[in-house]
C-alpha positions in Angstrom: -0.1 -0.1 0.3 0.9 3.7 -0.7 0.1 6.7 1.2 -2.2 8.0 -1.4 -4.6 4.5 -0.3 -7.2 3.4 2.7 -6.5 0.2 3.2 -8.4 0.1 6.1 -11.6 0.8 3.7 -11.7 -1.4 0.8 -14.8 -2.0 -0.7 -15.1 -5.6 -3.2 -18.4 -4.5 -5.0 -20.1 -7.8 -6.7 -23.2 -8.1 -8.9 -26.1 -10.6 -8.3 -28.9 -11.0 -10.3 -30.8 -8.8 -7.8 -28.4 -6.1 -7.8 -24.8 -5.1 -6.1 -23.2 -5.9 -3.0 -20.4 -4.0 -1.4 -18.2 -6.2 0.5 -16.0 -4.7 3.3 -12.4 -5.4 3.0 -10.3 -4.7 6.2 -6.9 -5.2 4.4 -4.6 -4.7 7.6 -6.4 -6.7 9.5 -6.3 -9.3 7.1 -2.5 -9.0 6.9 -1.5 -9.2 10.2 -4.1 -12.8 10.9 -6.5 -11.0 13.3 -9.0 -11.9 10.4 -8.1 -13.8 8.5 -11.3 -15.1 7.9 -12.8 -11.9 6.0 -10.6 -12.8 3.3 -11.9 -12.7 -0.1 -11.2 -14.8 -3.0 -12.3 -12.2 -6.1 -14.2 -13.4 -8.7 -14.9 -12.3 -12.8 -16.6 -8.6 -12.4 -15.8 -7.9 -9.3 -14.5 -4.3 -8.8 -12.0 -3.2 -5.7 -12.3 0.1 -4.6 -9.3 1.1 -2.4 -10.9 5.4 -1.5 -8.0 8.1 -0.4 -6.7 8.5 2.8 -9.6 11.0 4.7 -7.8 13.9 5.2 -5.4 14.7 8.5 
């Protein structure tokens, strides 16, 4: 990650027949092992949104 991303606010947008769903993904918690069960397998068509960090 860079200073131009907020890894704790990542969202995976996945489309379903009934509409799209936003799945929150806390990258730091998955990487450090505290929430490894929240790891997400990406599927074809998924969009990964990594927002800018909030201004200090």
